[in-house]
C-alpha positions as semicolon CSV with decimal commas, in nm:
position;residue;x (nm);y (nm);z (nm)
1;M;2,958;-5,577;-3,162
2;T;3,323;-5,671;-3,100
3;F;3,282;-5,593;-2,729
4;L;2,974;-5,815;-2,708
5;F;3,159;-6,098;-2,885
6;R;3,457;-6,066;-2,646
7;Q;3,227;-6,059;-2,347
8;F;3,024;-6,360;-2,462
9;S;3,344;-6,551;-2,549
10;S;3,481;-6,483;-2,202
11;F;3,146;-6,589;-2,053
12;V;3,168;-6,918;-2,246
13;V;3,525;-6,985;-2,124
14;V;3,427;-6,911;-1,764
15;G;3,118;-7,124;-1,818
16;C;3,333;-7,415;-1,935
17;I;3,539;-7,396;-1,618
18;A;3,229;-7,373;-1,399
19;T;3,065;-7,652;-1,599
20;C;3,362;-7,882;-1,538
21;V;3,311;-7,831;-1,164
22;H;2,935;-7,883;-1,207
23;Y;2,968;-8,200;-1,416
24;A;3,242;-8,350;-1,196
25;L;3,010;-8,325;-0,898
26;L;2,710;-8,443;-1,100
27;I;2,886;-8,755;-1,227
28;G;3,056;-8,828;-0,896
29;L;2,737;-8,796;-0,696
30;V;2,534;-9,008;-0,940
31;E;2,791;-9,278;-1,016
32;I;2,977;-9,303;-0,685
33;A;2,732;-9,178;-0,421
34;G;2,414;-9,305;-0,590
35;I;2,231;-8,973;-0,558
36;S;1,949;-8,900;-0,804
37;A;2,052;-8,717;-1,121
38;V;1,825;-8,420;-1,052
39;A;1,956;-8,369;-0,697
40;A;2,316;-8,414;-0,812
41;A;2,262;-8,163;-1,094
42;L;2,145;-7,906;-0,840
43;V;2,447;-7,962;-0,611
44;G;2,676;-7,930;-0,912
45;Y;2,494;-7,615;-1,022
46;G;2,560;-7,453;-0,684
47;A;2,931;-7,534;-0,690
48;G;2,970;-7,425;-1,051
49;G;2,784;-7,103;-0,971
50;T;3,034;-7,015;-0,701
51;V;3,321;-7,053;-0,948
52;S;3,124;-6,864;-1,211
53;Y;3,062;-6,560;-0,989
54;G;3,427;-6,500;-0,911
55;L;3,552;-6,546;-1,265
56;N;3,269;-6,354;-1,435
57;R;3,297;-6,062;-1,194
58;R;3,670;-6,030;-1,255
59;H;3,718;-6,136;-1,618
60;T;3,395;-6,129;-1,818
61;F;3,212;-5,821;-1,698
62;R;3,500;-5,643;-1,519
63;T;3,259;-5,466;-1,291
64;K;3,327;-5,194;-1,039
65;L;2,992;-5,263;-0,878
66;P;3,043;-5,321;-0,505
67;H;3,062;-5,688;-0,411
68;E;2,756;-5,663;-0,185
69;A;2,537;-5,541;-0,471
70;A;2,684;-5,772;-0,733
71;V;2,667;-6,090;-0,526
72;S;2,303;-6,035;-0,432
73;R;2,210;-5,977;-0,797
74;F;2,419;-6,275;-0,909
75;T;2,252;-6,493;-0,646
76;L;1,905;-6,397;-0,768
77;V;1,995;-6,473;-1,131
78;A;2,157;-6,800;-1,019
79;A;1,842;-6,888;-0,822
80;V;1,633;-6,853;-1,138
81;G;1,892;-7,064;-1,323
82;F;1,872;-7,320;-1,040
83;G;1,495;-7,335;-1,088
84;L;1,536;-7,370;-1,464
85;T;1,788;-7,650;-1,405
86;Y;1,539;-7,832;-1,183
87;I;1,255;-7,788;-1,433
88;F;1,449;-7,897;-1,742
89;M;1,636;-8,182;-1,574
90;S;1,307;-8,311;-1,433
91;L;1,138;-8,286;-1,772
92;F;1,424;-8,442;-1,964
93;V;1,521;-8,719;-1,718
94;R;1,197;-8,808;-1,543
95;A;0,931;-8,725;-1,800
96;A;1,116;-8,792;-2,127
97;G;1,355;-9,062;-2,002
98;I;1,661;-8,895;-2,158
99;P;1,997;-9,009;-2,011
100;Y;2,109;-8,766;-1,742
101;L;2,427;-8,644;-1,913
102;T;2,244;-8,569;-2,238
103;A;1,973;-8,394;-2,036
104;Q;2,235;-8,191;-1,850
105;V;2,404;-8,077;-2,172
106;A;2,071;-7,950;-2,309
107;T;1,984;-7,788;-1,975
108;T;2,325;-7,621;-1,957
109;G;2,272;-7,464;-2,300
110;I;1,931;-7,328;-2,206
111;V;2,047;-7,187;-1,873
112;M;2,365;-7,039;-2,029
113;F;2,167;-6,804;-2,254
114;W;1,940;-6,698;-1,967
115;S;2,240;-6,634;-1,741
116;F;2,443;-6,434;-1,992
117;A;2,153;-6,205;-2,077
118;A;2,055;-6,150;-1,714
119;H;2,411;-6,090;-1,595
120;R;2,494;-5,856;-1,880
121;L;2,177;-5,650;-1,847
122;W;2,120;-5,656;-1,472
123;T;2,387;-5,816;-1,251
124;F;2,690;-5,643;-1,404
125;P;2,545;-5,362;-1,618
126;A;2,812;-5,179;-1,815
127;D;2,614;-4,862;-1,878
128;R;2,532;-4,768;-1,519
129;D;2,754;-4,605;-1,261
130;A;2,855;-4,845;-0,984
131;K;2,773;-4,577;-0,723
132;E;2,416;-4,566;-0,850
133;L;2,378;-4,939;-0,783
134;A;2,555;-4,948;-0,446
135;P;2,344;-5,048;-0,146
136;A;2,148;-4,749;-0,013
137;A;2,220;-4,844;0,349
138;E;2,572;-4,705;0,328
139;G;2,443;-4,348;0,358
140;P;2,631;-4,036;0,253
141;S;3,007;-4,052;0,264
142;R;3,199;-3,827;0,500
143;P;3,540;-3,676;0,442
144;P;3,821;-3,838;0,641
145;R;3,890;-3,686;0,984
146;E;4,198;-3,473;1,025
147;G;4,447;-3,539;1,303
148;R;4,491;-3,864;1,489
């Protein structure tokens, strides 16, 4: 239980950093560039996701999973989160008329729980050997050549 608490706490800290990037873009694009709140939320989500991948891989989940395998899994989980962001921002802002920042805070909370569970169980699984999850295209390894 302590490990799970540490991991979730780290995920929240990383999430706060990524969320700052996300919200800075969201607010800047809406208030300065005049872009719609839903479109700006999606741009911010992409930028925050990039920050999130690097920090979560290194600090939260401390994975030894090869980058190629981890980034493809992370991207798929992020794509679902992107879809959830679109759905909830559209519902909250367009359908319910909730102010965009309030809508984004609620959406962030919903997507955070989805992301943590998916990353912990699938993207960066702690209980599986990294070699087992490595891309199959690498083929069998060969011993280094002697000489030259």
